[in-house]
LUMDRENRO-402398 format. One record per residue (C-alpha): residue in three letters; z, y, x. Coordinates in Angstrom, 3 decimals. Layout:
N
    r        zz        yy        xx
  Ala         Z         Y         X
...
***
This chain:
503
    r        zz        yy        xx
  Met    85.459    67.715    89.780
  Val    88.699    69.933    89.638
  Ala    90.387    67.960    91.866
  Ile    87.843    68.436    94.149
  Leu    87.982    72.260    93.500
  Leu    91.801    72.183    93.783
  Val    92.568    70.594    96.993
  Pro    90.951    73.562    99.321
  Gln    92.337    75.897    96.856
  Ala    95.566    74.685    97.224
  Ile    95.471    75.140   101.178
  Ala    94.152    78.465   100.830
  Tyr    96.767    79.939    98.199
  Ser    99.638    78.521   100.402
  Tyr    98.514    80.188   103.434
  Leu    97.951    83.458   101.494
  Ala   101.636    82.997   100.043
  Gly   102.637    82.610   103.397
  Met   103.645    79.009   103.302
  Pro   102.257    75.542   105.477
  Pro    99.066    74.332   103.868
  Glu   101.013    71.145   102.088
  Tyr   103.473    72.953   100.033
  Gly   100.389    74.001    97.935
  Leu    99.152    70.531    97.343
  Tyr   102.741    69.835    96.179
  Thr   102.625    72.619    94.134
  Ala    99.427    70.563    92.388
  Leu   102.032    67.315    91.861
  Ile   104.703    68.061    89.881
  Pro   104.237    71.125    87.891
  Cys   100.919    69.539    86.759
  Ile   102.768    66.573    85.399
  Leu   105.198    68.196    83.492
  Tyr   102.974    70.714    82.469
  Ala   100.469    68.028    80.988
  Ile   104.110    66.545    79.259
  Phe   104.972    69.439    77.754
  Gly   102.201    72.069    77.096
  Thr   100.131    73.093    74.395
  Ser    96.310    73.538    76.098
  Pro    94.649    70.252    77.345
  His    92.799    72.510    79.596
  Leu    95.389    74.682    81.430
  Ala    95.086    73.671    85.058
  Ile    98.535    74.520    86.328
  Gly    99.196    74.916    90.104
  Pro    98.866    77.509    93.085
  Val    96.680    80.612    92.016
  Ala    95.934    83.291    94.127
  Val    97.940    86.498    92.343
  Ser   100.925    84.372    92.151
  Ala   100.604    83.701    95.664
  Leu   100.189    87.216    96.909
  Leu   103.088    88.691    94.686
  Ile   105.005    86.004    96.620
  Met   103.979    87.163    99.736
  Ala   104.489    90.839    99.139
  Gly   107.921    90.672    97.688
  Ile   109.635    87.775    99.924
  Ser   108.059    88.985   103.242
  Gln   109.869    91.794   103.036
  Ile   113.320    89.513   103.568
  Ala   111.933    86.795   105.524
  Glu   109.212    86.253   108.177
  Pro   106.101    84.391   106.979
  Phe   105.747    80.566   107.653
  Ser   109.774    80.622   108.712
  Glu   112.298    77.950   107.464
  Asn   114.262    80.921   105.562
  Tyr   111.359    82.016   103.852
  Ile   110.052    78.783   102.820
  Ser   113.875    78.220   101.579
  Leu   113.265    81.764    99.863
  Val   110.057    80.888    98.466
  Ile   111.018    77.518    96.564
  Leu   113.984    79.409    95.359
  Ser   111.739    82.019    93.707
  Gly   110.411    79.184    91.846
  Leu   112.847    77.406    90.599
  Leu   114.439    80.884    89.084
  Ile   111.169    82.143    87.922
  Gly   111.218    78.809    85.822
  Ile   114.588    78.960    84.380
  Ile   113.726    82.699    82.945
  Gln   110.299    81.672    81.423
  Leu   112.458    78.694    79.847
  Leu   115.119    80.797    78.431
  Met   112.356    83.270    76.968
  Gly   110.642    80.266    75.368
  Val   113.721    78.979    74.096
  Phe   115.034    81.838    72.584
  Arg   110.916    82.737    71.460
  Leu   110.624    85.978    73.330
  Gly   107.047    85.732    74.378
  Ala   106.741    89.118    72.800
  Leu   108.208    90.523    76.139
  Val   104.953    90.134    77.839
  Asn   103.322    92.599    75.496
  Leu   105.242    95.512    77.760
  Leu   102.580    95.139    80.034
  Ser    99.576    96.840    78.974
  Tyr    95.749    95.703    79.225
  Pro    94.902    98.570    81.426
  Val    98.574    97.699    83.540
  Ile    96.654    94.480    84.006
  Thr    93.819    95.476    85.143
  Gly    94.820    98.153    87.601
  Phe    97.199    95.662    89.145
  Thr    95.074    92.915    89.259
  Ser    91.884    94.972    90.833
  Ala    94.128    96.567    93.294
  Ala    95.404    93.044    94.332
  Ser    92.081    92.080    94.760
  Ile    91.442    94.749    97.646
  Ile    95.087    93.670    99.249
  Val    94.273    90.189    99.529
  Ile    90.527    90.874   101.197
  Val    91.664    93.275   103.399
  Asn    94.923    90.872   104.359
  Gln    92.249    88.088   105.274
  Phe    90.331    90.208   107.603
  Lys    92.810    89.055   110.498
  Asp    91.188    85.724   110.224
  Ile    87.755    86.558   109.959
  Phe    87.514    88.743   112.724
  Gly    90.182    86.808   114.648
  Leu    92.661    89.607   114.959
  His    96.393    89.648   115.714
  Ile    97.299    92.133   112.777
  Pro   101.221    93.260   112.410
  Arg   102.380    92.388   108.761
  Ser   102.920    96.105   107.510
  Asp   104.221    96.772   103.956
  Phe   101.190    99.453   103.629
  Leu    97.605    98.406   103.084
  Phe    96.441   101.375   105.066
  Asp    98.120   100.436   108.280
  Thr    96.519    97.277   108.319
  Val    93.074    99.150   107.842
  Ile    93.729   101.507   110.637
  His    94.849    98.489   112.872
  Ile    91.804    96.880   112.467
  Val    89.201    99.795   112.614
  Asn    91.572   100.759   116.120
  Asn    90.665    97.283   117.602
  Leu    86.853    96.417   116.064
  Thr    86.281    96.070   119.755
  Thr    88.455    93.043   120.198
  Ile    86.841    91.186   117.411
  His    86.478    87.426   118.537
  Ile    82.677    86.624   117.960
  Pro    82.984    82.852   117.271
  Thr    85.567    83.269   114.408
  Leu    82.747    86.095   112.805
  Leu    80.223    84.186   113.338
  Ile    81.457    81.187   111.408
  Gly    83.115    83.798   108.732
  Leu    79.288    84.857   108.283
  Ala    78.040    81.614   108.320
  Thr    80.496    80.173   105.829
  Phe    79.623    83.206   103.484
  Leu    76.225    82.476   103.680
  Ile    76.375    78.921   102.986
  Ile    78.940    79.374    99.916
  Tyr    76.511    82.527    98.662
  Val    73.386    79.817    98.993
  Leu    75.590    76.755    97.284
  Lys    76.325    79.319    94.247
  Lys    72.970    80.215    93.767
  Leu    71.901    76.622    93.921
  Ser    74.246    75.602    91.096
  Asn    77.865    76.456    89.695
  Lys    78.787    72.904    89.871
  Ile    78.548    72.413    92.902
  Pro    81.902    72.232    94.530
  Tyr    81.382    74.577    97.432
  Gly    85.338    74.420    98.583
  Leu    84.939    71.010    99.558
  Val    81.667    71.234   100.873
  Ile    82.272    74.128   103.117
  Val    85.742    72.694   104.046
  Thr    84.237    69.390   104.956
  Ile    81.321    71.241   107.423
  Gly    84.282    73.125   108.949
  Ile    86.176    69.999   109.658
  Val    82.927    68.316   111.499
  Leu    81.776    71.336   113.233
  Ser    85.383    72.026   114.681
  Tyr    85.905    68.655   115.767
  Leu    82.544    68.093   117.609
  Leu    82.056    71.281   118.717
  Asp    85.902    71.839   119.922
  Phe    86.092    75.031   117.879
  Glu    90.157    75.213   119.166
  Asn    88.940    75.257   123.084
  Met    86.501    78.554   122.179
  Gly    89.392    80.268   120.657
  Val    89.255    79.925   116.966
  Ala    92.174    79.752   115.037
  Ile    92.632    76.238   113.172
  Ile    95.230    74.793   110.580
  Gly    96.592    72.064   113.083
  Thr    98.969    69.289   112.067
  Val    99.455    68.884   108.212
  Pro   102.582    66.670   107.379
  Ser   101.088    63.705   105.492
  Gly   103.178    62.122   102.533
  Leu   105.054    63.110    99.225
  Pro   107.045    65.497    98.930
  Ser   110.666    64.419    99.121
  Phe   113.794    65.472    96.441
  Lys   115.637    68.531    97.676
  Val   117.879    71.083    95.662
  Pro   117.080    74.530    96.408
  Glu   119.851    76.562    98.650
  Met   121.261    79.359    96.490
  Asn   123.703    82.004    96.330
  Ile   124.392    85.626    94.653
  Ser   123.388    87.229    97.484
  Ile   120.194    85.255    98.219
  Ile   119.452    85.368    94.210
  Ser   119.935    89.028    94.260
  Ser   117.496    89.403    97.266
  Val   114.535    87.771    95.312
  Met   115.015    88.556    91.738
  Pro   113.043    91.744    91.802
  Thr   109.956    89.778    92.938
  Val   111.000    86.838    90.721
  Ile   111.141    89.070    87.527
  Leu   107.118    90.587    88.567
  Val   106.222    86.929    88.883
  Thr   107.766    85.925    86.147
  Ile   106.032    88.235    83.960
  Ile   103.004    88.543    85.553
  Gly   102.167    84.607    85.324
  Ile   102.690    84.309    81.927
  Ile   100.204    86.931    81.041
  Glu    97.910    84.761    83.436
  Ala    98.885    81.205    82.117
  Val    99.127    82.023    78.552
  Gly    95.984    84.550    78.620
  Ile    93.915    81.544    80.185
  Ala    95.191    79.038    77.710
  Lys    94.529    81.319    74.963
  Ala    91.068    82.177    76.216
  Ile    89.705    78.834    76.370
  Gly    91.936    77.359    73.160
  Asn    89.609    80.095    71.051
  Lys    86.599    78.159    71.668
  His    88.096    75.175    70.090
  Asp    89.473    74.096    66.980
  Tyr    91.255    70.770    67.624
  Tyr    94.261    72.530    68.895
  Ser    96.315    75.853    68.830
  Ile    98.303    77.736    71.181
  Asp   101.875    78.519    71.124
  Thr   102.993    81.077    73.262
  Asn   106.657    79.938    72.866
  Gln   106.111    76.025    73.882
  Glu   103.988    77.363    76.637
  Leu   106.798    79.256    78.338
  Arg   108.638    76.555    77.531
  Ala   106.169    74.103    79.469
  Leu   105.662    76.548    82.180
  Gly   109.165    76.797    82.983
  Ile   110.025    73.098    82.990
  Ser   107.086    72.553    85.388
  Lys   108.216    75.706    87.962
  Ile   111.920    73.794    87.520
  Gly   110.676    70.478    88.376
  Gly   108.116    71.659    91.034
  Ser   111.163    73.418    92.597
  Phe   113.354    70.160    93.513
  Phe   109.681    69.145    94.963
  Asn   108.924    72.010    97.461
  Ser   106.605    73.739    95.102
  Ile   105.710    77.083    95.754
  Pro   105.920    78.916    92.285
  Ser   102.475    77.641    90.217
  Ser   100.407    79.296    87.223
  Gly    97.468    78.427    85.317
  Ser    94.118    79.182    87.271
  Phe    91.265    80.653    85.740
  Ser    88.448    79.184    87.892
  Arg    90.139    75.071    87.386
  Ser    90.714    75.876    83.537
  Ala    87.475    76.868    82.754
  Leu    86.054    74.214    84.944
  Met    88.157    71.788    83.099
  Asn    86.646    73.145    79.628
  Glu    83.129    72.802    81.192
  Ser    83.591    69.138    82.613
  Gly    84.700    67.898    78.847
  Ala    88.431    67.415    78.928
  Arg    89.807    66.488    75.676
  Thr    93.798    66.094    76.814
  Ser    96.020    66.453    79.639
  Val    95.203    63.076    81.024
  Ala    92.416    65.357    82.619
  Leu    95.240    67.110    84.171
  Leu    96.716    63.949    85.435
  Ile    93.800    62.837    87.045
  Thr    93.758    65.648    89.357
  Val    97.296    64.682    90.246
  Ile    96.542    61.450    91.374
  Phe    93.523    62.647    93.754
  Val    96.227    65.337    95.470
  Val    98.535    62.274    96.265
  Leu    95.325    60.440    97.441
  Ser    94.872    63.386    99.640
  Leu    98.685    63.874   100.839
  Leu    98.674    59.957   101.695
  Phe    95.283    59.625   103.285
  Leu    93.378    63.260   104.519
  Thr    95.752    65.316   105.556
  Pro    94.943    64.227   109.323
  Leu    91.415    65.424   108.597
  Leu    92.805    69.034   107.718
  Phe    94.171    69.276   111.599
  Phe    90.154    70.834   112.249
  Leu    90.385    73.013   109.412
  Pro    89.349    76.665   110.774
  Lys    91.233    79.487   109.426
  Val    88.598    81.796   108.724
  Ile    87.102    79.124   106.072
  Leu    90.429    79.797   104.415
  Ala    90.298    83.277   104.281
  Val    86.417    83.082   103.103
  Ile    87.635    80.861   100.392
  Ile    90.377    83.107    99.349
  Val    88.092    86.152    99.183
  Ile    85.375    84.223    97.077
  Ala    87.956    83.223    95.029
  Val    89.780    86.775    94.289
  Lys    86.739    88.994    94.893
  Asn    86.332    88.572    90.567
  Leu    89.629    90.177    90.227
  Phe    88.318    93.234    91.192
  Glu    87.414    94.534    87.325
  Tyr    84.644    97.089    87.497
  Thr    83.380    96.556    84.391
  Leu    86.633    96.497    82.453
  Ala    86.996   100.305    84.236
  Lys    84.017   101.636    83.201
  Ser    84.597   100.318    79.285
  Phe    87.966   101.874    79.352
  Tyr    86.953   105.390    80.653
  Lys    84.069   105.021    78.050
  Thr    86.190   103.956    74.936
  Asn    90.013   105.480    75.902
  Arg    90.372   108.151    78.548
  Leu    94.366   107.496    78.543
  Asp    94.106   104.014    79.071
  Phe    91.767   104.554    81.702
  Leu    94.390   107.177    83.445
  Val    96.895   104.294    82.984
  Met    94.604   101.997    85.022
  Leu    94.328   104.534    87.387
  Val    97.778   105.572    88.084
  Thr    98.770   101.990    88.693
  Phe    95.843   100.869    90.742
  Ile    96.237   103.621    93.246
  Ile   100.254   103.065    93.236
  Thr    99.073    99.760    93.679
  Ile    97.364   100.156    96.615
  Leu    98.906   103.368    98.123
  Val   102.787   102.070    98.046
  Ser   103.030    98.770    96.482
  Ile   102.314    95.780    93.788
  Lys   105.895    96.075    92.467
  Val   106.160    99.823    92.098
  Gly   102.119    99.919    90.877
  Val   102.961    97.922    87.992
  Phe   106.734    99.251    87.193
  Ile   104.673   103.158    87.203
  Gly   101.929   101.694    85.304
  Phe   104.633   100.496    82.390
  Leu   106.078   103.729    82.627
  Val   102.874   105.656    81.960
  Ser   102.047   102.739    79.058
  Ile   105.001   103.930    77.619
  Ile   104.585   107.908    77.666
  Val   100.740   107.025    76.313
  Val   102.320   105.716    73.152
  Leu   104.688   108.569    72.595
  Ile   101.695   110.736    73.211
  Asn    99.575   109.227    70.341
  Ser   102.482   108.348    68.175
  Lys   103.508   110.278    65.171
  Asn   106.602   108.543    64.648
  Arg   107.542   108.095    68.014
  Phe   111.582   106.042    67.275
  Lys   109.626   103.924    65.050
  Ser   106.510   102.902    68.031
  Met   109.584   102.688    70.656
  Lys   111.720   100.628    68.447
  Arg   108.400    98.163    67.707
  Leu   107.752    97.516    71.504
  Phe   111.829    97.083    72.543
  Leu   112.894    95.478    69.668
  Phe   109.560    93.244    69.996
  Arg   109.106    93.644    66.130
  Glu   105.423    93.113    65.836
  Ser   104.932    92.114    61.935
  Glu   106.156    95.504    61.273
  Gly   102.986    96.822    62.351
  Phe   100.690    95.677    59.429
  Glu   100.595    94.160    56.034
  Ile    97.919    91.329    55.056
  Glu    96.913    90.714    51.299
  Glu    94.844    87.740    50.354
  Thr    92.663    87.082    47.179
  Ser    90.168    83.715    46.827
  Asp    87.179    84.987    48.782
  Lys    88.884    87.758    50.985
  Ile    91.846    89.134    52.994
  Ile    92.762    92.671    53.024
  Val    94.768    93.764    56.469
  Thr    96.632    97.333    56.387
  Val    97.252    98.291    59.825
  Glu   100.698   100.624    59.755
  Gly   100.607   102.863    62.567
  Pro    98.859   102.659    66.183
  Leu    96.752    99.357    66.939
  Asn    98.073    99.095    70.632
  Phe    99.530    96.809    73.437
  Gly   102.808    96.621    71.625
  Asn   101.146    94.566    68.462
  Ala    97.415    93.825    69.164
  Asp    97.909    90.123    70.396
  Tyr   100.151    89.431    67.579
  Phe    97.879    90.966    64.909
  Gln    94.843    89.110    66.044
  Lys    96.982    86.197    65.934
  Lys    98.125    86.529    62.661
  Val    94.833    87.741    61.252
  Lys    93.161    84.316    62.431
  Glu    95.801    82.290    61.058
  Lys    95.486    83.667    57.587
  Ile    91.322    83.420    57.828
  Ala    92.170    79.879    58.917
  Ala    94.176    78.901    56.068
  Gln    91.944    80.312    53.687
  Glu    89.379    78.029    52.720
  Lys    87.182    80.346    50.730
  Cys    87.250    83.407    52.681
  Glu    84.081    85.243    52.589
  Leu    85.213    89.167    53.745
  Ile    88.084    90.408    56.233
  Leu    88.415    94.010    55.389
  Ile    90.719    95.844    57.840
  Asp    92.042    99.134    56.460
  Leu    93.067   101.750    59.301
  Ser    93.737   104.616    56.864
  Gln    97.521   104.870    58.503
  Thr    96.349   104.136    62.251
  Asp    96.100   107.236    64.017
  Asp    95.577   105.780    67.702
  Ile    94.172   102.353    68.925
  Asp    93.710   101.629    72.425
  Ser    92.115    99.299    75.021
  Ser    94.174    96.469    73.658
  Gly    93.805    97.419    70.222
  Leu    89.920    96.999    70.520
  Lys    90.429    93.940    72.182
  Ala    91.970    92.520    69.573
  Leu    89.710    93.748    66.903
  Lys    86.523    92.094    68.883
  Gly    88.653    88.604    68.808
  Ile    88.749    88.429    65.266
  Asn    85.068    89.985    65.252
  Ile    83.865    87.149    67.443
  Tyr    86.205    84.712    65.266
  Thr    84.710    85.826    61.477
  Asn    80.927    85.549    63.508
  Ala    81.853    82.095    64.568
  Leu    82.706    81.317    60.653
  Asn    80.096    83.467    58.737
  Ile    82.577    85.937    57.461
  Tyr    82.116    89.450    57.361
  Leu    84.331    91.636    58.860
  Leu    84.488    95.522    57.695
  Leu    86.561    98.009    59.356
  Thr    87.181   101.028    57.314
  Asn    89.296   103.972    56.469
  Tyr    89.366   105.070    60.005
  Lys    89.996   108.325    61.359
  Pro    87.459   110.550    63.267
  Lys    89.651   109.834    66.819
  Val    89.537   106.077    65.547
  Lys    86.371   105.912    64.579
  Ser    84.994   107.578    68.068
  Arg    86.954   104.508    69.896
  Leu    85.329   102.128    67.521
  Ile    81.473   103.134    68.114
  Arg    82.513   103.556    71.702
  Ser    83.322    99.957    72.054
  Gly    80.458    98.614    69.936
  Leu    82.340    97.675    67.110
  Leu    80.898   100.248    64.881
  Gln    77.414   101.251    64.736
  Ile    76.613   105.105    64.615
***
């Protein structure tokens, strides 16, 4: 099931990254094998993903023309550098670095990214030639000014694709709509000669497995791609580790080690870069399907690799006739859920400052660029921490020296655990807080009560609320009573609005 979903996604996301389709399939080989060996999650599906592809396109396209030899070389080198940084972060146990990007910043970025991705697919859905631009509104204006030149057959194929996918998803979420629609598209394209009608098709896709090749590098090339490398490194970690933890929380037979995950992700990218892989990450849709399909070990991931190998050896000639508009529609369907409208409403309801951080990140990303948007969002997050902290020096030290354990103390008796939060519970310590409390609960054989003392907490942001909700879900599943106590009026208000406290 995962392999069936992977093949059309790999081709689509390769295009999204500005790479020929075979490179997306290459990315589902060596990185998957290496992660299966070194990773701690049996459910995390490694391979090409939409967010990393978008970031690569946004960054590397400013240096070289997408699909060109130079561009391909730079993308593969970026994968190697990203892998080296992630591996070093894991070796030196710097997993806490990812906490510097708060939950609202990630939400604002991903929501804006979804819009950027969708708008950039209009050229293939409408059959238009749109000049590449670093600014989203240039693309929108060009589309509006050229509505009369839309290629009608291409648009009709796109609308039909949307309709078929909608019907298939309504019938059952288990239907591999990607494979179904790609198959239909190839057959109709061949029978009706879509290419002769002016519909853009993929064309020749090289068959065979990738060969070993050392990425080309020198100081000037490395410095040119480094801003993109750093951004993709951090976002990729948050994406992959977040997915692994979210699914891992549903199972008690394994646990996620963040630093080992960093090492595994780094090794998989390094190995993949020597076999023409684009930067890989964890896919939410494929990981969720891996979990739902009953996978218990990493062998499941290796089975998907076998399917991709067979596709590269025997099925690539069939892809010649695949219309590009179908890939564009698959991308739109895949990334539309990145638009976090519900979370935005939640931020507005529970914490207006977090909503402001999300909104600033969203607007700057849309108006300027992804890299600038994330950087400005990060700066605004730090400013918010300073505004809400009585001891600003201690708060900043906790963020930038990564001393997460300074934020709370845990005491335990035979039947209860008492947690005293010292200072704000925010994006700098929330994940670590949740992890340590869960570890204490798991180690306590007869725990009946978890008491979290918030008397020293002047502020709690969305990340802190999310951590408390995670603990609440965990304790409910174990029939353990969770009690939040001694909260101040400001914190109480946010706890009520988040649903953690009843009025």
